[in-house]
C-alpha positions in Angstrom: -42.6 -41.0 -8.8 -46.0 -42.7 -8.5 -49.2 -40.7 -9.1 -50.4 -41.1 -5.5 -47.1 -39.8 -4.2 -47.1 -36.9 -6.6 -50.6 -35.9 -5.4 -49.5 -36.2 -1.8 -46.3 -34.2 -2.1 -48.1 -31.4 -4.0 -50.6 -31.0 -1.2 -48.0 -31.2 1.5 -45.7 -28.7 -0.3 -48.4 -26.1 -0.7 -49.8 -26.5 2.8 -46.3 -26.4 4.3 -45.3 -23.2 2.5 -48.4 -21.5 3.9 -47.9 -22.7 7.4 -44.2 -21.6 7.5 -44.5 -18.4 5.5 -47.7 -16.8 6.8 -46.3 -15.4 10.0 -43.4 -13.9 8.2 -45.7 -12.5 5.5 -47.9 -10.8 8.0 -44.9 -9.1 9.6 -43.6 -7.9 6.2 -47.1 -6.6 5.2 -47.3 -4.6 8.4 -43.8 -3.2 7.8 -44.7 -2.3 4.2 -47.9 -0.5 5.4 -50.2 -2.9 3.4 -53.1 -2.4 5.7 -56.8 -2.6 4.7 -58.4 0.4 6.5 -62.2 0.1 7.0 -64.5 2.2 4.9 -68.2 2.6 4.4 -68.3 -0.6 2.2 -66.0 -2.7 4.4 -67.3 -5.4 6.7 -64.4 -5.0 9.2 -63.7 -2.2 11.7 -60.0 -2.8 12.5 -57.1 -2.0 10.1 -55.8 -5.4 9.1 -52.8 -6.5 6.8 -53.9 -7.5 3.3 -51.9 -9.7 0.9 -51.8 -12.8 3.1 -52.7 -15.0 0.2 -49.3 -14.6 -1.4 -47.9 -17.7 0.3 -50.7 -19.8 -1.1 -49.7 -18.7 -4.6 -46.1 -19.6 -4.0 -47.2 -23.0 -2.7 -49.4 -23.6 -5.8 -46.6 -22.7 -8.2 -44.3 -25.1 -6.4 -46.9 -27.9 -6.5 -47.5 -27.3 -10.2 -43.8 -27.6 -11.0 -43.8 -31.0 -9.3 -46.3 -32.5 -11.8 -44.3 -31.6 -14.9 -47.2 -31.4 -17.4 -48.2 -28.9 -20.0 -51.3 -28.0 -18.1 -49.1 -27.4 -15.0 -47.2 -24.7 -17.0 -50.5 -22.9 -17.7 -51.5 -23.2 -14.0 -48.2 -21.8 -12.8 -48.3 -18.9 -15.2 -51.8 -18.0 -14.3 -51.4 -18.2 -10.5 -48.0 -16.5 -10.4 -49.0 -13.6 -12.8 -52.4 -12.9 -11.2 -51.0 -13.1 -7.7 -48.2 -10.6 -8.6 -50.8 -8.3 -10.1 -52.9 -8.5 -6.9 -49.9 -8.1 -4.6 -48.9 -4.9 -6.6 -52.4 -3.7 -6.1 -52.3 -4.4 -2.4 -49.0 -2.6 -1.9 -49.2 0.4 -4.2 -52.5 0.3 -6.0 -53.4 0.0 -9.7 -55.9 1.8 -11.8 -58.8 -0.2 -13.2 -57.5 0.1 -16.8 -54.0 -1.0 -15.9 -55.2 -3.9 -13.8 -57.5 -5.2 -16.6 -54.7 -4.8 -19.1 -52.3 -6.9 -17.0 -55.0 -9.4 -16.3 -55.7 -9.8 -20.0 -52.0 -10.4 -20.8 -51.7 -13.0 -18.0 -54.9 -14.7 -19.1 -53.8 -14.9 -22.8 -50.4 -16.3 -21.7 -52.0 -19.0 -19.5 -54.6 -19.9 -22.2 -52.0 -20.2 -24.9 -50.0 -22.6 -22.7 -53.1 -24.6 -22.0 -54.4 -25.1 -25.5 -51.0 -25.3 -27.3 -50.9 -29.1 -27.5 -54.6 -29.7 -28.3 -53.9 -30.5 -32.0 -56.2 -27.7 -33.2 -55.8 -25.6 -36.4 -54.5 -22.1 -36.2 -58.0 -20.5 -36.3 -59.4 -23.0 -33.8 -56.5 -22.3 -31.4 -57.1 -18.5 -31.7 -60.7 -19.0 -30.7 -59.8 -21.4 -27.9 -57.2 -19.0 -26.5 -59.6 -16.1 -26.6 -62.4 -18.1 -24.9 -60.1 -19.5 -22.2 -58.5 -16.1 -21.5 -61.9 -14.4 -21.2 -63.0 -17.2 -18.8 -60.0 -16.8 -16.6 -60.2 -13.1 -16.4 -64.0 -13.2 -15.7 -63.8 -15.8 -13.0 -60.7 -14.2 -11.2 -62.7 -11.0 -10.9 -65.8 -12.7 -9.8 -63.8 -14.6 -7.1 -62.3 -11.3 -6.0 -65.7 -9.6 -5.8 -67.0 -12.4 -3.5 -64.1 -12.1 -1.1 -65.9 -10.1 1.5 -66.2 -11.8 4.9 -64.0 -13.9 7.1 -63.0 -17.2 5.6 -65.5 -17.3 2.7 -63.0 -17.5 -0.2 -60.6 -19.8 1.6 -63.5 -22.1 2.4 -64.7 -22.1 -1.2 -61.1 -22.7 -2.5 -60.9 -25.6 -0.1 -64.1 -27.2 -1.4 -63.2 -26.4 -5.0 -59.7 -27.8 -4.7 -61.0 -31.0 -3.1 -63.7 -31.3 -5.8 -61.2 -31.0 -8.6 -58.8 -33.4 -6.9 -61.6 -36.0 -6.8 -62.4 -35.4 -10.4 -58.7 -35.8 -11.3 -58.6 -39.1 -9.4 -61.8 -40.2 -11.2 -60.3 -39.3 -14.6 -56.8 -40.6 -13.8 -55.4 -37.1 -14.4 -52.4 -36.5 -12.3 -52.2 -32.7 -12.8 -55.9 -32.2 -12.0 -55.7 -34.3 -8.9 -52.4 -32.7 -7.7 -53.5 -29.2 -8.5 -56.8 -29.6 -6.7 -55.2 -31.2 -3.7 -52.6 -28.5 -3.4 -55.2 -25.8 -3.7 -57.3 -27.5 -0.9 -54.2 -27.8 1.3 -53.2 -24.2 0.9 -56.6 -22.9 1.6 -57.0 -25.1 4.6 -53.6 -23.9 6.0 -54.7 -20.3 5.6 -58.1 -20.6 7.3 -56.8 -20.4 10.9 -55.4 -17.0 10.1 -58.6 -15.7 8.7 -61.7 -17.7 9.5 -62.8 -16.6 13.0 -60.6 -13.7 14.0 -59.0 -12.2 10.9 -55.3 -11.5 11.6 -54.7 -11.1 7.9 -56.7 -10.9 4.7 -56.2 -12.7 1.4 -56.0 -9.4 -0.3 -56.0 -9.2 -4.1 -52.8 -11.3 -4.1 -54.7 -14.1 -2.6 -58.1 -13.8 -4.2 -56.5 -13.3 -7.7 -54.2 -16.3 -7.1 -57.0 -18.6 -5.8 -59.4 -17.5 -8.6 -56.8 -18.1 -11.3 -56.1 -21.6 -9.9 -59.8 -22.5 -9.9 -60.3 -21.1 -13.4 -57.4 -23.0 -14.9 -58.4 -26.2 -13.1 -62.0 -25.8 -14.5 -60.8 -25.1 -18.0 -58.5 -28.1 -17.9 -61.3 -30.3 -16.6 -63.6 -29.3 -19.5 -60.8 -30.0 -22.0 -60.4 -33.4 -20.4 -64.0 -34.2 -21.2 -65.4 -34.0 -17.6 -69.2 -33.0 -17.7 -69.7 -29.3 -17.3 -72.1 -29.7 -14.3 -69.3 -31.4 -12.3 -66.9 -28.7 -13.3 -69.2 -25.8 -12.4 -70.4 -27.3 -9.1 -67.6 -25.7 -7.0 -67.9 -22.4 -8.9 -71.6 -21.9 -9.5 -72.5 -20.0 -6.3 -69.8 -17.4 -6.8 -70.7 -17.0 -10.5 -74.4 -16.7 -9.8 -74.0 -14.1 -7.1 -71.7 -12.0 -9.2 -73.7 -12.2 -12.4 -77.0 -11.5 -10.5 -75.6 -8.5 -8.6 -74.0 -7.1 -11.7 -77.1 -7.2 -13.9 -79.2 -5.8 -11.1 -76.9 -2.8 -10.7 -76.7 -2.2 -14.4 -80.5 -2.3 -14.8 -81.0 0.1 -11.8 -78.3 2.4 -13.2 -76.6 2.3 -9.8 -73.1 2.7 -11.1 -72.0 -0.9 -11.4 -68.3 -0.1 -11.3 -68.6 1.7 -7.9 -68.1 0.2 -4.5 -71.2 -1.4 -3.0 -72.5 -3.9 -0.5 -75.3 -5.6 -2.5 -73.9 -9.1 -3.0 -76.2 -11.7 -1.5 -73.7 -12.6 1.2 -73.3 -8.9 2.1 -77.1 -8.5 2.4 -77.0 -11.5 4.9 -74.5 -9.6 7.0 -76.6 -6.5 6.9 -79.6 -8.5 8.1 -77.5 -9.5 11.2 -75.8 -12.7 10.2 -72.4 -13.3 11.7 -69.5 -13.8 9.3 -69.0 -17.3 10.5 -72.6 -18.1 9.7 -72.4 -16.5 6.2 -69.2 -18.5 5.4 -70.7 -21.8 6.8 -74.0 -21.4 4.8 -72.4 -20.4 1.5 -69.8 -23.3 1.9 -72.6 -25.7 2.6 -74.4 -24.5 -0.5 -71.3 -24.9 -2.6 -70.8 -28.4 -1.2 -74.4 -29.3 -2.1 -73.9 -28.0 -5.7 -70.7 -30.1 -6.0 -72.6 -33.2 -5.1 -75.4 -32.4 -7.5 -72.9 -31.7 -10.2 -71.3 -35.1 -9.5 -74.6 -36.7 -10.6 -73.5 -35.9 -14.2 -70.7 -38.5 -13.8 -73.2 -41.4 -13.4 -73.9 -41.5 -17.1 -77.7 -41.7 -16.4 -79.6 -38.9 -18.3 -82.5 -39.0 -15.9 -80.4 -38.7 -12.8 -78.3 -35.9 -14.4 -81.4 -33.9 -15.5 -83.0 -34.2 -12.1 -79.8 -33.0 -10.4 -79.5 -30.1 -12.8 -83.1 -29.0 -11.9 -82.4 -29.2 -8.2 -79.1 -27.3 -8.6 -80.9 -24.5 -10.5 -83.5 -24.4 -7.7 -80.7 -24.1 -5.0 -79.2 -21.2 -6.9 -82.6 -19.5 -7.3 -83.3 -19.9 -3.6 -79.9 -18.4 -2.8 -80.4 -15.4 -5.0 -83.9 -14.9 -3.5 -82.9 -15.4 0.1 -82.4 -11.8 1.2 -86.0 -11.0 0.2 -87.3 -14.0 2.0 -85.2 -13.2 5.1 -86.5 -9.6 5.2 -90.1 -10.8 5.0 -89.6 -13.3 7.7 -87.9 -10.7 10.0 -90.7 -8.2 9.3 -93.4 -10.9 10.2 -91.6 -11.7 13.5 -91.3 -8.0 14.4 -95.0 -7.5 13.7 -95.8 -10.6 15.8 -93.6 -9.5 18.7 -94.8 -5.9 18.5 -98.5 -6.9 18.4 -100.5 -5.9 21.6 -101.2 -9.1 23.6 -104.3 -7.8 25.4 -106.6 -10.0 23.4 -104.7 -13.2 23.7 -106.8 -15.6 25.8 -103.8 -17.8 26.6 -102.0 -15.1 28.6 -102.7 -14.5 32.2 -104.5 -11.4 33.3 -101.2 -10.0 34.6 -99.5 -10.5 31.3 -102.5 -9.0 29.4 -102.3 -5.8 31.4 -100.9 -2.7 29.6 -97.2 -2.2 29.9 -95.9 0.6 32.2 -94.4 3.8 30.9 -90.8 2.6 31.5 -91.4 -0.6 29.6 -93.1 1.2 26.7 -90.2 3.6 26.5 -87.7 0.7 26.6 -89.3 -1.0 23.6 -88.1 1.8 21.4 -84.6 2.1 22.6 -82.2 1.6 19.7 -85.0 1.6 17.2 -83.2 4.1 15.0 -80.2 1.9 14.5 -80.4 -0.6 11.6 -78.3 -3.6 10.8 -76.1 -1.5 8.5 -74.9 0.5 11.5 -73.9 -2.6 13.5 -70.1 -3.0 13.4 -68.6 -6.3 12.5 -65.6 -6.9 14.8 -63.7 -9.4 12.6 -64.2 -9.4 8.9 -62.6 -10.1 5.6 -62.4 -7.0 3.4 -64.5 -6.7 0.3 -62.8 -5.3 -2.8 -61.8 -1.8 -2.1 -62.0 -0.1 -5.4 -65.3 -0.8 -7.1 -66.2 -4.5 -7.2 -69.4 -5.1 -9.1 
């Protein structure tokens, strides 16, 4: 089987599984009562099935088995184990301690399979396994925390999978290319069910599986010698948002393990942005970071350093964006609320004081903020205490 055919069949297999299995999965989830009921932290207002990402995990495992490489074994272990943990959580619920314990076991198993043939000494292998396991667990949870509006995580998995597929082709690595292509195809096949009007949510089964796939692909790419900027490009925005939100809540003693709505993308929603707009802007930011990360592949230090500086600036702007948006909104409200009587460009009729009915109408709805505005169609954020 040629490399090109392997990559193609992996992508088609994963996408095909999602297309065929998603309607059946939705019906089964409804019958099992796996419904995400809106709460104060949710961005949706209608009970919706959760766990719809399970077919993506099945497709990814099938695609990994087609490549028949040691890295594919680690990939399959991570995706299958984490997706099963997430599906169990979706169906019956798991305590935080039990969930973390299971995640740790799955991460160690996947990390051991990934580094087993690196030719390291026993102490070096132990350190490598611990580092890779910690990375997988951390990123899976970060990815889960960021799964909070329609289509956002599937869109990022699509971009990340395509990026790793391109890196695999550039590096002539069949597994990296096939795994990335399968991930992109599975996410693309899931988007119609979730992007605009959410008929099903990824759930923990989906977010854990997609996060594990991206984490293993990233670890494999670093082991293959691909520059770290190119590897982190598809992941940087999720990592930055999660880390920034976590440290802010720890410093403010806000109970970082409790449910909240303080991620950057959630603040955008509270400022009135639609879910489609949030997904589009974050996806565009991730795509830009992927392109900036690709500058590290040129082998030119000046180009690489310049792209690194720009990427840091993009992330800083993203993290600062809610403050900037609030300031802009406040200025517009002050400008619109200013009395126009002194404006020489207005006609005398327009400069005249408003009547009583108009003055009263200006204040209608003034007590209702963006936090009280319902979002009709939304992806659920983590139900039990994402940081």
